[in-house]
N, C-alpha and C positions, 0 to 999 in steps of 0.2 A: 137544155141540159148542157153543162160546161164540158169541155174536153177533159179526158182523164189526166192530161198533162198540164192543165191550167192550174197555176199555183193558187192555193187557197188562202194565203195570207193577205193582209191589207194592201191597198193600192199604194204605189210609189209614184213620185212625180213623173218619171219617165213613161208611165202608162199612157199619159195624155198624148204623147207623140208617137206611140207605137203604130197607130193607123197610117200616119204619114210615112213612117219608116218602111212599113210593109208595101205601101204604094210605090215608094221610090225603088225598092229592090225588085218589084214585079216588072218594071219597065227598064231598069238600068242594072248593070252588073256590079256597080260600086256605089257606095254611099258613105257619108261622114256623119257621125252622131256626136255632137258636142253636148255633154251632159255634166252638170256640176256635181261635186261630191255629194253623196246622199241621194242621188236621183234613182238609184236602183238599176243602173244600166247593166252591170255585170251579170246579175242573176235573173233579170226580167227579160232582157232582149232575146237571148238564145231560145228560151222557152216559147216566147211569142212568135218567133220565126219558124218554129218546128213544123207547123202544119201548112206552111206556104207551099204552093204547087212545086216551085223549083227545089224546095228542100227535100222532096221525096226521092231525089236522085242520089242522095248520099248524106254523110254526116256533116254536122256543123262543128268546126274546130274553133275553140275560143282560146286565144293566146293570152297568157298572163306573164308579167315580168318576173314573178317569184313563185316558188313552189308553195309557200304558205298561202298565198292568195288563190292559187289554183285549187288547192285542197279545200280551203275554207269555202270558196264559192261553190265548188262541186257538191260538197256535203249539204250546204244550205239549199241548193236547188233540188237535190234529191229529197230532202226533208219536206220542201214546200209542195212537192207533188206526191208525197207519201209513198216514196219508193226507196229502195236500197241504193246506195252508191254503187255504180257498176251496171245498173239496169238502163233506163233511158239516159241518165246522166252518168258519164264515166270520167275517170281521171287518168292522165298519163304524164308522169314526171320521172325524173332521173332515178330516184330511189323508190320504186314501187308504182304499180298501175292497177286500176280497177276498171276493167272494161269487159264487155260481153257481146254476144251476138245481137243483143237487143239495144246496144248503146247507139244513140242518135246524136248526142252532144258529148264532145270530149273537151274537158278543160285540160289544157296542156301548157307547158312553159315554152317560151319563145325559142330556146335552144333545141327542144324536142322537135318543134316544127321545122327548123332548119334541116335536121337529119331526115325528117319525113319527106320534105320536098326534094332534097338532093337524091334520095333513094328512088323517088317516084315523081318526076317532074310534072306528069299529067295529073297528079293528085286524084287517082282513080278512087271512086267511092266517097269523094268529098264534095259537098254541095256549096259550102261557104267557109271562108276563113275570116274570123273576127279578131281584130287586133284591139285588145282592151288596154286601157291606161297607156295609150300610145304617147301621151305627153311625157312619160318618163324617158323616152328616147334612148333606150338601151341599144347597144350594137346589134344584138340578135333581132330586135324588133325592126330596125332599119334594114338589115339584111333580109329578114323574112319578108318584109313588104316588097322590097326590090325583086326578090325571086318570085313571089306570088303574082306581082304585076306582069313579070316577064312570062310566066306560065299562062296567065289569063290572056295576054295579047297574042301569044304564039301557039298555044295548045288548047286552052280551055276558055273559050269566050263565054261559056255558060257559068263559069265559076264566079260566085259572088264574093266580093271583098268589102268588108265593113270595118272602118277605122273609128274607134270610139276614144274620145279624149275629153279631159276635164278643163285643161288650161291652155291648150295650143290654139293657134289661129286656124279655125275650121276651113276658112276660104283657101288658105295656103295648102292644106292637105288636099282639099277638093281639086285644086288645079293639078296636083300630082296625079290624081285619079281621073284625068280627062274631064275636068269640070263636073265631078260627081255632085249630086244634090247634097245639101247640108241641112240636117235637122237639128234643132236646138231644144234642149230641155232644161228647166230649172232644177236645182237640187233641193234637198230637204235639209235645212239647217236651222237651229235655234240660235238666238242671240248669244254672242260670246264677248265678254268683257276682256279687254287686253290691259295688262299691267306690266310695267317695265321695272326690273329689279337692278339694272345696271350690271356692269362687269368689271371686276378687279383683275387686271392682267397678271398680278403677282400671285393670285390664288389659283391652284389647279382647278380645272373645270369640274372634276368629279367632287372635289371638296365643296365648291360653291353650290353645286347641285344638291349634294346631301344636306347642307345647311338649309337651303331653300325648301327642300321637300319636308324636312322635319318641321319647319315652321308652318308650312302650308297644310300639312296633315293635321296639325293641331287647330288650325283656323277654319278650314273649309271642309264641307261634307263631300261624300262621294269618293269614287276611286280616282286615281291620278295616273296620267300617262306622261312619262318624262323621256325626252329625246336627247340621246347622247351620241358622240361621234362613232364609237366602236365598242367592241367587246371588252377591251381593257378598262375603259372608263366605266362601263356598266358594272364590272366586277368590283372596281374600287369604290364606286358610289354605293353599291350594296353593302360593302363592308363598313364604310363610314356611317351609312344610314342605320344599319342594324344596331349601332351603339347609341343612336339618337332617338329612335322610335321606341317609346315605352308602351304604347297601346298594343296589346296582344291580339287585338282583332284586325290588325293591319298586316297583310301579307306582302312581302317584297318579292316580285317575280320578274325574271329577265325575258326579253323577247328579241331574238336575232336569228338569222338564217341557219346557223350551224347547230341549233338545238334540235333535239328529238321532237317529233310531231306531238307527242304527249305533253311535253313541257310547253310547247307553243300553244297548245289547246288550253292549258291552264291559264295562260296569259290572256287569251282571247275571250274565254267564257266568263259569264258574270260571276262575281264572288258568291259564296254561299250566304244564306240569310244571316244577318247580324255581323257580317265581315265586309271588309273592303280591301282594295289592293293598290299597291304602287307598282306600276309596270315600267321597267327600265328598258327602253327600246332603242334600236338604231333606226335609220331611215326606213326600214322595212315596214314600219307602222304608219307611214305617211299616207298611203293610198291603198285601195283594194280591199282592205279588211277593216271591219268595225270591231273595236274592243268594247264590249258591252259593260255598262256601268260607269264609264269614264265621263266625268263632267269637268275635270281640271286637267290642263296640259301645262307642263313646264318645259320650255324649249331652251336648250343650251345654245342654239344658233349655229351649231357645227355639224358637219357630216364628213365621213371618210370616203374618199373616192380614189380610184386608180388613175395614175397619170403616166403616160408612156413618153419616154425620152428617146426619140429616134436616133440621136447621135450615139447613144450608149446601148440601144437595143434593150432597154430595161424599163419595166413597169414598176412603179413604186406607189405605195399608199400615201396619200396626202390628206391632211386635215384642212378643210376649207370652210369658209362661211357659207351658210345656205343661201339660196336665191330667195327673192321675195315670193316667188310662186311656191317654193317649198315651205317657207315660213307660214304662208297663208294656208297651205294644206295642213300643216301641223296644227295651226290654230283651230282650224275647222273640226279637228278631232274632238274638241271639247263640246261641240254643239250638235252632235249627231243624234242624240236621244233626248236631250233636255238643255235648257239654258246653262251655259258654262263660263269658265274663266280660263284665260291663257296668260301665264306668266312667262316673260321673256328675259333671259339673263343677259340683256344688253340695254343700252340707252335708246330712247325712242328715236332720236335724230340719226342713229346708226342705220335704221331701217332704210332710209333713203339711199344709202350708199351700197345696199345689196344689189347684186345683179338681178335683172328682171327674171331670168330663167337660168337653170343650170346648163352648163355646156353639154350638148349632146355627146354621148359616149364616142360616136364615130369620129369626132373631131379631136379626141384626146386619147384614143385607145391604141393598143397594139393590134395591127390589122393582119397579122400573119394568118390566123385562122380564117378570116374573111377572104383573103386572097386565095388561099388553098380551096375554100369552098367554091369560090367563083371559077377557079380553074377546073374543078370537078364539074361545075355547071356548063363549062365550055366557053366561059367568058375570060378573055385575057386582059381586056381593058375595062376596068370597073365603070368608066364614064359612059359606056354604052348602055348601062342600066339606068333606071329612074330612081333618084335619091332625093329626099327632102333636103339633105345637106350632103354634098359629095365628099367622099373620103379625101383627106389631105394627100398631096403628091408625095411629101417627104415620108409619111408613114407607109404609103404604098411601096415606095422605093425600098425602104428598109425591110418590109415584109418580103418583097421579091428576092432581095439579096439573101435573106435568111433561108427562104424556101429553096433557092437555087443551091445554097451550101449544103442543105439537107438532101439534095437530089430529089426533091419533091416536085419541082417544075424544071423545064428545060430553059434554055437561053431565050426562047420566044415566049415564055410564060405558060406553055401548055403543061398539063399535068403528066407526070411520069408514072410508070407502073408502081414505083415505090410510093409516090404521092397518093395514088389511089388506095394503097394499103394504109397509109397514114390517115387518109380522110375517113376511113371506116371507123376509126376510133374517135369518139366524141370528146377529144382532148386537144389542148394546144399542140400544134405540130412538134414542138420540142419534146414534149412528154410522150407523144405517140412514137416519135423516132427513137426515144430511149427504150421503149418497150420492144419495138421491132428489133433494134440492135441487141438488146439483152436476150431476146429469144434465140439468137444465134449462139449464145453462150448457155442456153438452157436455164436462163435466169429471168424469164419474163414475168414470173409471178411476183418476185420482189420488186421489179421495176413497176409493175402495175399497182402494187400496194403503195409505192412511193408516189406514183401519179395520183392516186386517190387522196392521199394525205395532203399533197401539194395543192391540188385543185379544189378540194372540198374543205373549207375552213372549219376548224374545230375537231376534225377527226384525229384521234390519238392524243388529244389534250392540247397543251399550249407550250410545251417544252421547246426551246430553240433547237435542240438536238433532234434531227430527223430520225436517227436510228432509234432513239427512245420513243418517238411518236409512232413509228411503225410497230414497235413492240407493243405499245399500249393499244394501238389499232387492232392488232391481232387478238388482244384479250378483251376487247370491247364486246359485251354481250347485249348491248341495246339493239333495238330493231334497226335503227339507222346504221349502226356498225355492221350488223349482219348483212344488210342490203348492200352496203358499200363493199364488203369483202366479196360477196357474190358477183358484184359488178366488176371488181378488179380481176377476179378469176376469169370472167368472160373476156375481158380485154386481153389477158395473157393467152388464153386459148386461141383467140382470133389471130394473135401474132405468130403462133406456131411454136415449135420447140417442145422440149420436155418440161412438163409442169412439176416443179418441185419447190419445196419451201427452203429458203436459205437464210443465213444469218443477217439480221438487219445491220450488222457491223459493216457490211459491204455497200451500204446505201450511198456513201460519198462517191465511190467509183462509178456507180450507175448514174448518179445525179450529174456527174461530169459529162456524160453523154448528152444530156439535155442542155446543160448550161456551161459549156467550156469557157465562155467569156466571163463567167462569174467564179472562176477559181480564185480564191483569195489567199494571199501570203501575209503572214504576220509581219508587222512593221517593227523590226528591231525588238527593243525591250518594252515597248508600249503594250501593256496587257490589254487585250481586247481590241486593238487597232489593227486593221487589215487593209491591204491594197488589192483591189480586184483586177483581173486580167484586162478588163475594159478601161482601166485607168482611174476608176472611181474609188474613193476611200469609203470605208465602212467600219462601224464599231459594233462590238458585241459586249453585252454586260459581263463585267469581270467575274460575277458570281457563277457564270456558266463555265463548266469544265472545258467547253469548246474554245474559250478565250485563250487557253494555254496551248492550243494546237498550232503547228507550223503552217499547215495548209487546211483550207476549208473549201467545200463546194457549196455555194450559196443558192438557195431556192427562192427566198423572199426577203425583200428589203423595204424599209420605209424611211421617211424623213426627207431632209433637204437634199438637193441635188449634189451639193459639195461633199457631204459626208453623211451617209445614211446609217440607219440602225438595222442590223441583221436580225431578222425575225425567225428565220428557219435555215439551217445549214447542217452539213455532216462533215466529219473529218475525212481526209483523204491523205494517203501516204505518198511519199515521193515515188515509191515503186509503182503504185497505182496510177499516179500522174504520168509516169514514163510510159506505161502501157497504153494509156488513153491518148496521149498527145504525140 
């Protein structure tokens, strides 16, 4: 008789290597699983390990790079063993968790794991930590692995660490894990034909994508998955496409991280009988999730990524060409359930000029949060930990300078009492410091609402005016909005002070506490042109009322290093500036 936790669905390619993986983890405390897309590693491996003798000592934590992947995998696993989510298989993410006393497997996001291990370095009650989709190389994944290895070597020799990857060099990861055994599995994929449509640099990508999708929808059967750089391009493509698609059986649905889970589910689930869909997605759909019914992929060849500029202390969003590995991942989405087609909006010879892999986030990110986390861990020199790619010295220096200015670390790099208070808030230290400072003015709730809107894309809409976004955020009655408001209130309460609701009109004054270097002054008579305190130029669309303000506090900026585009800001008066500076 099979175990009650044994999944009842059909076998996956990874099943063939599960015995070898179990054997490896019985004699070693670390292992690497290299499994190609479609192998079933995310949902099969945790269940297969659950009855191992070492797993009886605690839970198995499975780290996913995105909430949508954690939620989708957790629900799939619960369904496969005919249980409710929150029983054997649970979910723990930023906005909402489903766990119980019976939970043995927790699907969590990488950032949640960082908080868990910092709060409990021994990871009591945890038998194993599984890093899924490690090839995405997020900052949280690299930090999480460094901390887990440090805990394993210093406190928990019995802790199992399993790194699962689709495209990375397994031997390189294995060396990081003290020459851990490497198990390899084939994926499940059907043939995918690749067609190149070329790229006209004079035509906006959303327009070319809409034209291509309209033609393809008329020529090919099945649902279509289109990859676009960001939310703006998705919205514009949807508008263009709605005018071109005459077939009423075709649904146009978006898929990106800022959407409510119900909307994301609509994109992932198969279309109703007699209908098909065009899913307009960001890179969120490259890995971890399978969008059912898709047999056609259309790839713009672009992605939007954060780039940190240490000399300016500024992270900006940059649109870049995807790597070959990402392009291959996107192409593979067309062959998950049947033979498919991938259309690429570039010329075939351009593929050779793509970088082999995307730059790991640790090499291009703001490391302020990482350095504060390490200080809380008791590490002053990041190089004493084990990294696949060590963090750059320039970014470390910039992070230390900022943390010292916030009084979060001392001159030796040790965490201060204020730093410990900031570290309790799962936010960038700038935003955490804003909330703590605002608490002294009994204005922590507004500061926490600002932090939620700034850190969680899409909350409160897309208006460039932060005050308007906070107002919309307060009126948002979606489940995501309610969860975010509850989280913001908890942040405010943890910072202390009187909890009261105040006018969003004061958002600029509070934002200046987080970003004093991003105070912007209007440039003469040039409507929408500003000069930031850090010396950088920036523009705001003249249609925005903010473009006529004398001073702004800027939260988010995108575009070229010479002169960026302001995406989110709030007005601030001279009197407020004088009080803050």
